[in-house]
C-alpha positions in Angstrom: -74.4 186.1 51.0 -76.8 186.6 48.4 -77.6 183.7 46.0 -76.2 185.7 43.5 -73.0 186.4 44.7 -71.6 182.7 44.7 -71.8 182.2 40.2 -70.4 185.8 40.5 -67.6 184.8 42.5 -67.4 182.2 40.6 -67.2 183.9 37.3 -64.5 186.3 39.7 -62.6 182.8 40.4 -62.1 182.5 36.2 -61.5 185.4 35.1 -58.5 186.0 38.0 -56.8 182.0 37.4 -57.2 182.5 32.6 -55.4 185.2 33.9 -52.4 184.4 35.6 -52.6 181.3 32.8 -51.7 184.4 30.2 -49.7 186.1 32.0 -47.5 182.5 32.5 -47.6 181.7 28.8 -46.8 185.2 27.8 -43.7 184.9 30.5 -42.2 181.1 29.3 -42.6 182.5 25.5 -40.8 185.3 26.0 -38.1 182.3 28.0 -38.6 179.8 25.4 -37.9 182.2 22.5 -34.0 182.8 22.3 -34.0 178.1 22.4 -37.0 178.2 19.4 -33.9 180.9 17.4 -31.2 179.8 18.5 -31.3 176.1 18.3 -32.8 176.0 13.9 -30.2 178.5 13.0 -27.0 175.3 14.8 -28.6 173.3 11.8 -28.3 175.9 9.2 -27.2 175.2 6.2 -25.6 179.0 5.3 -22.1 180.0 6.5 -23.3 182.9 8.6 -26.6 182.4 11.2 -29.6 183.2 9.9 -32.8 182.5 10.9 -35.6 180.9 9.4 -32.9 178.3 7.9 -32.9 178.7 4.7 -32.0 175.0 4.8 -30.7 172.1 7.5 -27.7 170.5 8.0 -25.8 168.7 10.4 -22.1 170.1 9.3 -21.5 172.6 11.8 -22.2 170.1 14.6 -19.9 168.4 13.2 -17.1 170.5 12.1 -16.5 171.3 16.7 -15.2 168.3 16.9 -12.8 169.5 14.0 -11.8 172.5 15.9 -9.5 171.8 19.0 -9.9 174.7 20.6 -13.7 173.5 20.6 -12.5 170.5 22.2 -10.1 171.8 24.0 -12.2 174.9 25.8 -14.5 171.8 27.1 -12.1 170.0 28.5 -11.6 173.1 30.9 -15.5 173.8 31.7 -15.5 170.2 32.4 -11.9 170.1 34.5 -13.2 173.7 36.0 -17.0 172.2 36.8 -15.6 169.7 38.5 -13.4 170.2 41.8 -16.5 173.3 41.5 -18.5 170.9 42.6 -17.5 169.2 44.9 -16.0 171.9 46.5 -19.0 173.6 46.5 -20.9 170.6 48.6 -17.9 170.1 50.7 -18.2 173.7 52.0 -22.2 174.5 52.0 -22.9 171.7 53.1 -20.7 172.8 56.1 -22.7 176.0 56.4 -25.8 174.3 55.8 -25.7 172.5 59.6 -23.8 175.4 60.8 -27.0 177.5 60.2 -29.1 175.3 60.9 -27.4 174.5 64.3 -26.1 178.1 65.3 -29.8 178.7 67.0 -32.4 181.4 65.6 -31.3 184.6 66.6 -27.6 183.9 64.3 -29.0 181.7 61.9 -31.0 184.6 59.9 -28.1 187.2 59.6 -25.3 184.7 58.5 -27.8 183.0 55.3 -28.1 186.4 54.4 -24.4 186.1 54.3 -23.9 183.2 51.9 -26.4 184.1 50.2 -24.9 187.6 49.0 -23.0 185.6 46.1 -26.2 185.3 44.7 -27.2 188.9 45.0 -24.1 190.5 44.0 -23.2 190.8 39.5 -21.1 188.6 38.9 -18.7 191.2 37.8 -18.6 192.8 41.1 -17.5 189.0 42.3 -14.8 189.2 39.5 -13.1 192.6 40.2 -12.6 191.8 43.9 -11.3 188.2 43.5 -8.8 189.0 40.3 -6.5 191.2 42.5 -6.0 189.1 45.2 -5.8 186.2 43.5 -2.8 188.3 41.5 -1.0 189.1 44.3 -1.4 184.7 44.9 0.0 184.0 41.7 -2.9 182.5 41.1 -4.0 183.8 37.6 -4.9 182.9 34.8 -4.3 179.2 36.2 -7.3 176.7 37.1 -7.3 177.0 40.5 -8.4 180.7 40.2 -11.6 179.9 38.2 -12.2 176.6 40.6 -12.6 179.1 43.8 -14.6 182.2 41.7 -16.5 179.5 40.5 -17.1 178.1 44.3 -17.9 181.0 45.8 -20.8 181.4 43.0 -21.8 178.0 43.7 -21.2 177.8 47.7 -24.8 179.0 47.5 -27.0 177.1 46.2 -26.4 173.9 47.8 -26.4 176.5 51.0 -29.9 176.7 50.0 -31.0 173.2 48.4 -29.1 171.9 51.5 -30.8 174.3 54.4 -33.6 173.2 52.7 -33.2 169.3 53.7 -31.9 169.9 56.8 -34.8 172.2 58.2 -36.3 168.4 57.9 -34.4 166.8 60.0 -35.7 166.8 63.8 -33.1 167.6 66.3 -34.3 164.7 68.4 -32.7 162.1 66.2 -29.4 163.3 66.2 -29.7 164.1 69.6 -31.3 159.9 69.3 -28.2 158.4 68.4 -25.5 160.5 70.5 -27.6 159.0 73.7 -27.2 155.9 72.7 -23.0 156.3 71.8 -23.0 157.5 68.4 -20.6 159.9 68.3 -20.9 162.7 66.0 -18.9 160.9 62.8 -21.2 158.0 63.4 -24.8 160.2 64.3 -24.0 162.6 61.2 -23.2 159.5 58.7 -26.2 157.4 59.7 -29.0 160.3 60.7 -28.2 163.0 59.4 -26.3 162.1 55.9 -29.7 159.8 54.6 -31.7 162.9 55.4 -30.2 165.1 53.3 -28.1 163.6 50.6 -30.8 164.3 47.9 -30.1 168.1 49.0 -26.0 167.7 48.2 -27.0 165.6 45.3 -29.2 168.6 43.6 -26.4 171.3 45.1 -23.4 169.5 43.6 -25.4 169.5 39.5 -26.9 173.2 40.8 -23.6 174.1 40.7 -21.9 171.7 38.3 -24.2 173.3 36.0 -23.8 177.0 36.6 -19.8 177.0 37.0 -19.8 174.7 33.3 -22.1 178.2 31.7 -20.4 181.1 33.8 -18.7 183.9 31.5 -18.2 187.0 33.2 -15.6 185.2 36.2 -14.6 183.5 32.8 -13.6 186.7 31.6 -12.0 187.9 34.3 -10.2 184.9 35.3 -9.3 182.6 32.9 -6.0 183.4 30.8 -4.2 181.2 27.3 -4.5 177.8 28.9 -7.8 176.8 30.3 -10.4 179.4 28.5 -13.4 178.2 28.9 -16.3 177.1 26.7 -18.0 180.3 27.7 -15.6 182.2 27.2 -14.2 180.7 23.5 -18.7 182.6 22.8 -17.7 184.9 23.4 -14.4 185.7 21.4 -15.9 184.6 18.5 -18.9 186.5 18.9 -17.0 189.1 18.3 -15.5 188.1 14.2 -16.9 184.8 13.8 -20.8 184.5 13.4 -21.3 181.2 12.4 -23.8 178.5 12.8 -20.8 177.1 14.7 -21.7 179.0 17.4 -25.5 177.9 17.5 -25.0 174.1 17.1 -22.2 175.0 20.6 -24.5 177.1 22.4 -27.5 174.9 21.5 -25.2 171.6 23.5 -24.7 173.6 26.7 -28.7 174.6 26.8 -29.3 170.9 26.5 -26.2 169.9 28.9 -28.0 173.1 31.0 -31.4 171.3 30.6 -29.9 167.6 31.8 -28.5 168.8 35.0 -31.6 171.2 35.9 -34.1 168.2 35.2 -32.1 166.0 37.2 -31.8 168.1 40.5 -35.5 169.2 40.6 -36.7 165.0 39.8 -34.2 164.2 42.3 -35.8 167.4 44.7 -38.9 165.7 43.4 -38.0 162.1 44.8 -36.9 163.2 48.5 -39.9 165.4 49.3 -41.8 162.8 48.6 -39.1 160.3 50.8 -39.8 162.5 52.8 -43.6 162.8 53.0 -43.9 158.8 53.1 -41.9 158.8 56.3 -44.0 161.5 58.4 
């Protein structure tokens, strides 16, 4: 190595870091630009969407509380997201534990199968679910939407629980069974404390995904089960008022809180695992 190669390598490293930083900044700005536009428009003094707003008011947020359809849609979204979260946690956790114990030969294809709903467009899932739910006489019911949202929620829980379960040494459960614990006791006292962070993170992700989901709602909801994303879609056709921006801002705030909480839970779990090791 020559004397001049060290400064050249250092310069190359600095240029590479600067390029990565610039690229990341552009991508971040592209992702945040819609938020920077929608949130201010929800405070506009004009009765139509305009950016930048000529004035500021909270009128549109007050209007939401005076329009029963928005309140009903919010309740519907919560009534669908809550059971979706519970079902996703139960099924996703069981699947993650089964795949984690099945051995390497079958783990990869089964993992790909579990993650398939994340790779398929939601419109394909909706088209496949709709005739089946019609045959079961579940169309336009809460159960239909919960089933559809659970299909896309299970892979999220499967991922987070699988990541947590991978850090659980199989010898711990074996030791518990050797000391007289049955399968349920070994799970409750050994496995569950070590995967509960992944379960909690997956639950929040499943709830947020269900609350925000539109495509399945377009196919599976009816007048009595209309969700917030479905109502926003309908209102976009004929009423482009700042009320839509206000609803979108509130949904965005909820999503950020849920995702931030999931991230914090995951980080705390990672720190506890490192300390335990």
